[in-house]
N, C-alpha and C positions, 0 to 999 in steps of 0.2 A: 738335807737329803732330797735330791731331785730325781725325777724319773721322766723318761721319754716313752710315750705310748704310741705304738706303731700299728699300721694295718694297711693291706691292699684292698681296693674296692673296684668292683665291676658289677653293674646291675644289682646294686645293693639297696635300691630305693625303699622297698617295704620295711627295712630294718634299720637303716642307717641313722636316722635321727635318734632313736633310742640308744643305739650303740654309742653314738657320740656323747649323749648325755651320761651314759655309764662310764665312758672314758673320763669325763670331767669329774664324776664322783670318785673314781679311782684316783685321779690326779690330786684330789683334795686330801688324800691320805699323806701326801708328800709336802715338803716345804714349797716346792715349785714343780711344775710339769710342763711338758710340751706334747702336743699331739701331731704326729706326722702321718699323713695319708698319701698313698700312691694310687692315683686314679688311672684306670684303663678305660678307653672309650666304651660307653654304655648306651643301651637303647632305652633307658628309662630316665628318671629324674635325679639320678645319683649326683651329678655335677651341680645341679641347682641346690640340692640339699647342702652340699659342702659350702657353696658360696653363701647361702643364707645363714648357715650356722656360724661361719667365720665372722659374720657381722655382729653376733652376740657373744662370741667367745674368741678373743684374739690369741688364745693358746693354740688354735688350730692352724697348721700349715699344710697345704696339699700341693702335690705335684701332678700336673696333667701330662701323661705320657702321649707323645705324638708319634712314636715309633711304631712300625708294624708289629703285630703280635705273632708269636710262634703258634703253630697249630697244636702244640702240646701245652695243656693247661698248667701242669706243674712247673714247666719252664718259665711261663709268664709269672706265676705266683712267686717263684724263687727270685726272679729278677726284681719284682716289686719289693719283696722283703729285704733283699740286699741293698736296694736304694735306701730304705729306711735305716738299715743296719749301718750303712756308710755314714749317715748323718750322726748316729750315735757314736760311731768310732771317732769321727772328727771332733766330737764334743764330749769325749769320754771323761774329762775332768769334771764337767758339769753334771753328767748323768751317771752316777754309780749304779743305777738300776735302769733297765728298759723292759718294756712289756711288748709282746707281740700278740695281737688279737685278730680273730676273724670278725668280719663286719656283717654277720648274718644272724639268723634266728637264734643261734646258740647264745649269743651275747646280748640279746635285746630283752632278756629276762631281768628281773630285779637283781642288782648286785649287792652282796653283803660285804661291805668294806671292812667290817670288824674281823672277818675271816682273814682278809689280806693283812691287816695290821698285826694280827697274831703271829704271822710268820716272818715279818720283816727283820726282826732282831734275832731270829734263830740262825745259827751258823752251820746247820747240817744240810744245806742245799746251795747249789749255784744256779740251777735252772729248776723252776717249780711250776708244775701244772696242777690242776684240781680235778676232783671227781665231778660227776654230773648226775642229774636226775633224768629218767629213772635208773639209768645205768651209765657206765663209762662207755661212751659211744665211738670214740675215735680210734677204732682198732687198726685202721690203715696206717695211722701215724705212730702206732705203738710198737716198740721193740722192748721186750722184757724176757729175760732168760727163762726157759730155753727157746722162746719164740723171738728169735733175734733179728729177723728180717721181715719183709712185708708178707703178710698172710696171702696176699693176692698173687704172689709169684710161686705158688705151689699148686699142685694139681687139684687138691681137695679144698680149694680156697673158700667155697661157700660154707662147707661143713665147719672149717676151722675158724671162720669169723666168729661163730657162736661159741665154739670151744674156747677160743682165746678170751672172748668177752666174759664167759663164765669164770675162767681162770683168774683174770685180773679183778673182777668184782669180788671174788672170794678173798683174794689177797688184800684188797682195799678194806673190806669189812674187818679183817683180822688186824690190819694196821690201825684202824679207827679205835678198836677196843684197846689196843696197846699204846695209843697216843704217839704214834710214830709215823714217819713218812715211808713211802714205798719206793725203793730204788729201782731204776730201770735204765735201759740203754737210750731210749728216745720216747718222748711223750709230748703231746700238745693239747688235745681236747678243746681246741678253740681259743685257749688263753694260756700264756706262760709268762712268768716274770723271771728276769735274769740279772745276775750280778755281772755288770758289764766287763770287768777285768778278765773274766774267765772265757769270754767269747770274742776277744779281739782277733783271734787267729782262726776263725771258722766262718764259713759262708753257707747260705742256703743253696741247695742244688737239687733240682727236680729230676735229674737223670738217675738212672740206676748206677749206684756206686759200689759195685762188688769189690773194687780195689781197696776200699777202706774198711770193709767188714772182715773181721778176723775169721779165718777158715774154720777155726774151732766153733765159732758161733753159728756159722752156716751149717756145719755138720750137726750141731745140736738141734737146729730147727728141722733139718731134713730127717733126723732120727725120730724126733718126737711126733712129727706130722706124718711119718712114714711115706714121704713123698720127695721127689726130686724137684729142683727148680724148673720152672717153665716160664717162657716169655711168649705170650700169645695175644692176638687181638680177639676181642669179643664184642658182641653187639649190646649197646645200651638201648633203653626204650626209644621208641620212635625211629628205630632203624639206624641211628648214628653209630659210627664205629668208635669205640674206646680203644686207643692204642697204648693204654697204660702198660699192658703186659710187655711190650717191646721197648718202649722208650722212656717211660716215666716211673718215678717212685715219689713217695711223699717227701717234700723238700726239707722237712724237719729232721729226717733220719740222718742225712749227711751232715747237717748242721750240728746236731748233738754229738754224733760220733767224732767229728773233728775236734769239738771242744773237749771231749773226754780225752782223746789221744794227745792233743796239743797242749792242753792247759790243765788237765786233771779235773775237769768239771764233774760235779756230781749232779746227775739228772734225777729228779725226784717227783713223785706224785703225792699230793695231799689227799687223804681220804675224805676231807671235808668238801662241802659244796659251796662254791663261790657265787654262782648264778642260780637263783631259786625261782 
């Protein structure tokens, strides 16, 4: 039972070595593993860390992107993840599982591989992410009924970030007591493991994909949030413009929705903590 562990990197220097070490620990759970990293040009020592780590762990392969980047962050991340996904797809017989990870502070905590082992032989999931401490943080990448789309594309997005976080934290506490997984439409939270066969017909997409979101789900989100969809630019700190509202969405949402629609994938969240 082998696994391919994937991740995009850009300016990941402060966290990358620990993340790579965690990837190796996770890989040790399997009979064999491969680490695939997609590198975008950085202004720190990210590339040096990759080169040095490859000398001590030949399981690491990395690709250096020389192509110009899009001005849209999620488009670049989706491209990087799809590069890794294509490697998995081309080697699907070898890797019945693959993992997608973020290479930042979220995954440079200590990893509890016993938690991962616990779920490998369960058959009630096809894509599985995990809870986090102190709360489930990745609300942007989360779609869970009736919050079926990005909270950031509704008028009261700041208020509903916290409402949705409280909503999912409550559901995860209940799932933990009942020893079950929490089913959702899309989740990531910095780490997800997948059964490859269910994700051969889906791709990451950082664009807004209203064409694949069922109208009933959009209406459910509109009704519960008492808001219409909005697509607007807004300012980030330091005066830079975030164009998320017009041109970007979390790349995982389209990936998971396509897998559900095309292959009947079940996207689940474990209420247990993988990185502590």
